[in-house]
N, C-alpha and C positions, 0 to 999 in steps of 0.2 A: 649489207650495203645497199645504200638511199642514190640510187641514178636518177638521173635529169636529162632536161636538155635545155639550153637557154637560147636567147638572144631575140631576133626580130623574126615573124613567120616568115618561114620557108627558107630560113639561113640560121636553123636552131646549131648550137653547137654541145657535144658531148659533156656533162659532168657529172661530178660525185660530191656529197654532203658528206665536208666530214667531223668529226666527233664534237667539234663548236660549232655547227650550223653554219659552217662556211661553206658554199662552192668553191669547188676546184676543178680547175681546167683538165678535160681527158684529151683532149681533142689531140694533143703526140701520142696519144696512147692506141686510142680505136676513132675511127671514123664517124660512128652515131651510137645512139642506144638502141639498138632492133636489128632484127634478122637471125640471123647465124651468132652477130655478137652477145646474145640472150644465151646460148648453149654453154652446159654445164663447164667446159674448159675454156672458153673467154672470161666466164664469170671468173672462175679461179684464179687466173691469170690478176684481173682487177685486184680481188683480196689482197693478193702479195705486195700492191703498191706503196708504198711513203708515201702516204696523201700529203705532208707538210712540204713536200719536195713541187707540189702540184703548182701551177700558177695560180692566183686568189683570182677569181671573179669579183666583179661589183657588185654591193647588197638590191641596186635598187632593178638589177637586171629583169628583164620578164622573162618569165618559166612559159616552155612550150609544152607539149604533148612530150609527155614522160617516155613514149615509146615512138618510134620515127617509123614510119614505110609498112602499118599495118597491113597484112594481106587480107584478115577476117577480123569483125568486130562482130561476134558472135553471142546475142542475149539472152537470156532466158525469162519467159514471163509469168506474174502470176506464181512466184516460186518462196512466198513467203506465206501462211494459208490465212492472215488475217487482211494481207491487202487483197488475195482472191475476195476475201467477204468483201470489203470495201467498195471493190470494183462492182460488185454483183456478180460474179461469176463462181465458177464449181471451183474447189481445191484440184487442180488437175492429177492424174492418176499417171501419168511421164511426163517429164519436161516439155515444155509449151515453148519451141525454140523460132526464133527468128532474125534476123541481119538487120545490121544499121549499116547504112552507106560509110566508108571510111573519110568518104569528105564531110562526113560531119565532125571527126574529131578536130579540137583547139585545144590551148592550154587552160590551164588549170582555173586561171583567173582573167581569163579572156572575157571581153563582153558576149552576152548571149542574145541573137537577135530574134524577135517573135516574127516565124517568116509570115509573107502578103497574104491575106485573107486568113489568115490564125485567128479564131475566140479563144481556143482552150489550150494554151500552149501550159504545162503541168511539169513539175518538177520529181525528180525520181534518183537516192541515195543509192549505189549499188557497191559492193565490192569489184572488182575486177580480178579479174587471174590471167597472169601473163605464161604463156606456153613458150620453154626453152628447151622443149627437144619434141622431134619428131613423134606424132602419136596417132597411133591407127590400132584399131582394135588391140586397144588397153584395157585389161584387166584393173577393176576398180582397186583393189588394195595395192597396184602398182602405180596409182594415177598421180598421186600428189609428187612422184619422184620427177615428174615430166614438167613441174613447176617452175618458171624462171623466178617470178614474184609475185607480188600483191599491187594494187593502186587502186587510189578514189576515182567512180564513174560518177557524172550525173548523166543517168539516160534522161534525158528532157525530152518530152514526147506533145505532139499536136493529137489531145483527144480526136477533134471533129476528123479531121484525114486518118487516123486509127480506127475509132471504132466506127465513123458513121458513113464510111463510104464503101464502096464492095474493095475487097482486095485484100492485101497482105497489108500486119501492122508496119511493114517498111515506110511507108508513103506515110505517114506520124511517127516516126521516128528519126529521119535521117536530114531533114535538115541541116543547112549551114548554121555551126555552133551549137549543136545538138549531143554533142560528146566529148564535153570538157574532161580528161583524164589526166593525172597527176594530182598533187604535183612534183611527186617523185614516183618510181618504180622499187620498192622496197625487197630485195632480195628473200626468197622461202626461206633460208636460215634464218630469218630474222625474226621471222612469222610460223613462231613454234603450233599454233592451233589456229586456224584460217577460220575455224565453226566455234569461234569465241572468242567474235571480236565485237565490238560497239559499234554501232552506225548512224549517222543524224544529220539530220537539216534545217537552218533556219532561213523564211521568209522574212526580212523588213526588222529582225532582231526577235521573230516569233520563233518557237520551237514546234515543226509541224511535224518530224521523223524522228523516233529516237528507239532503235530498236538493237538488236544483235545476230549475226550471224547463225546464232544456235537453233537460230526457229523455221531455219529452213526448210522445206519442204522434199529437196533435192542437195544433199551435201556436195561439196565441192568435189571430190573422188568421183561421185555417184555421175556427174554430168561430165568429167573430164573423160571417161568409160564408157558415158550413153554419146555425145557428140562423136566420137573417136569411130565409132561404128558407121556414122555415116558421110562422115567429112574425114579426111586426114588434116592432123593441128597440125603445123609448122610454128618455129620459133615465130615471137614475137604479134603471133595473134591472138588476141584476145577477147575473153569469155564476162560479159559482164552479168552477172549470177541471182540478180533478183532483187527484187527492194520492200522493205518493210514497209508498214500500213502509214498512211499519213497524207499520202499524194494530195492534189488539190483536187482531182474529180472526187475524193473521199469524201470530202467535207462536205459538212451541210449547212448550208448547201454549196455546190461548190466553188472554187476558189482558185482561179487563175493567174498568169502572169501577169503585168503590166510592166509595158514602159515605167524605169525607173525603180521597180523591184531590186532588191538585192538579196542576192543568195548566200549562204556561208554552208559548207557540209563538209563533212568527214569521216572517217574508218580509224577506228582505234589503232594509234603505231603507224598509221600510213600517210597523216598529213592531214592539211585541210583546202578547200579550195574556194574560192571569193567573187562573183560572179555579178555585172550589175547586168538588168536588161532592156536591152533598148530594140524601138523598132526594126524592121529591116530595113528602111532607109537610113536607121543610124540613127534616126532623132531620140530623145529620151523625152 
């Protein structure tokens, strides 16, 4: 299934993509796409629906974040060895974990704002893992059973805030609009091998990132097991699993986003995002 949320910011409704690519309204079936509705039993019930009986949604509708009320937005840094190299950092011996504020989450095609004082706003296409079952001290061989589905994430970053100031990376990761997710949550049954997905990103039509989840340092099952040692993962939590090389920081010389830039990015089988970049005050 491809689950989604549509409508104005703060007033999104749940939806599902039918086999013809049309959006069908789910608000008469579930309250929203998130939390306990992503557990195995509710998802199994959704699979029994006759989609043609659900109301059609207009084609031009805005897509919101594909998961509502995210409890934790956990990110993994330097999880592709070639990205670690372009960042001038060592390949980690265990996962590098940081959090991204949930207030950064926005729709997949919403405007991306360069924050006040930013000079080094950067892009990062990533595979997002959405948790479907409570996970605590999970064995690696069982970990994928705790996944509800997957989505595209653009883990936008302000490199000066992240790397040139004291403290944690979270400061450079958490600005408003720095967490586009979607366009949809693709349930795990439709992603037979999450470790073999192509992911890519373009800026103004130029392909700058083109990689595969095959080259992750730490695979998805390992990440879920590892994180569950330090925190309980709940349905609707998102793990953003790292980015392949080609970020702005790694260009020679570095290239960063400016108002007017347009990004297009995607993960194989999970859809695409498109974002225009604006200044924090809305100017383009």
